[in-house]
N, C-alpha and C positions, 0 to 999 in steps of 0.2 A: 244491866240487861241491854239494855236501849245503849250504851258505846260498844257492849260484844256484837249486836245486829248493826249497828254502823260500819264496826271495821271489816266486820265482813262486806261485804259493801263497799264499803271505798277500795280493797283486797279486789273485788270484783271487776269493779271498775276501771281497776290499776290493769288488770290479769297478770301477764307475766311475766311485765319491767319488774313488781318491788314482792319486794322478799320481806322475813320478820318485821314487819307492820308488831309497833306494841303501846300500849298505851302509856305516858312521860310521865305522862302528870295534870296537874289541872291548876293554872295560874289565877289567881283575887287575883279581881279588876275594881274600882271605885263603881262601874254600873255592871257591867256582868260581865261577865267569871269569857276563859278560855279552855279549851281542852287540848291539850295536846298528843300528838301522835310518831312518829319516831320509828323509821327506816331508810334501810337504800331503794333507790329509785335510779333504775335506767337513766342516763341521762340525755335527757327534750330538744329535738337535731330547733339549731335559727332558724327563730320566727321571716317566712322571707319580708324583709323589708321594714321587717325593724335596723335601729342604732346599732354599729359593730358595737363592739365593748369598747372601752379604751381601757379600763383596766384590766391586769391582766389574775383572771378569775381557775381556782383551783377545781380540776374538773368534779362532776360529781364524781364522790365515792372515793374523793380521798383529803385530809388531810383536813383543813375547815368542815367542806363540804363532803365528807365520810355518809351524812346518814341527811333525807331529807326530814323535816319535818312538816306537818299539814295542822291549818289548824277550825274554827269552829267553839259560837260559842255556847252549843247545844246539840247532842246527841238528833237531832232534828234534821240536822239543819246543814247543805252542802261543807264541806273537808274544804280548805285554802289551804295554797300548799308556801311556802313561803320564794320568797325568792336567794336564790343558792352565795352563802356571802360572795365579799373582792374588801379587800386586805384596809382596804378602806372603811368600810365599815364594822370594823373590827377593832379601828383605835380612833374614830367615832365614838360608840359605843361603849368606851370605859369614860369615858365623859359626861356622857349622858347618867342623870340620878331624877325620874321619867317614874310615876303609876299609872302605870295603864289603865286605858279607858277601860276596858273587849269590845272597841266597836276598832274593829281593823283598820274600812277610811280610814279613821286619826289615827290613826297613829304611827306611827317611821313606818311601821310597812304596806305604802300602796303598788306597790304591784304585781299584786299575790295574781300565780292563777288557779283558776274556778274546778274542780269533782265533781 
């Protein structure tokens, strides 16, 4: 029930920019678990003053970035959107042998947006 309420709250915050949001699953970690939501979200405008991307990204909604993924450790916490993937992310991920800790600040994903 808490997950359903949390998902509805996230969809309300995102408004018309999100579609097809659903629970993707739960990832067991060493300290705290991750709840993962998958859905389509319209592309965000680049922030002013942000450094330009050196790699070419597939636009959100196509290819490997077809879906956006949101994570949190508890339905009572804020959802964090994971950044879009770059080609180098996919290459690097194939070589990683790592157990998730459950702490996004310690994980590889150090630049999520907060919702």
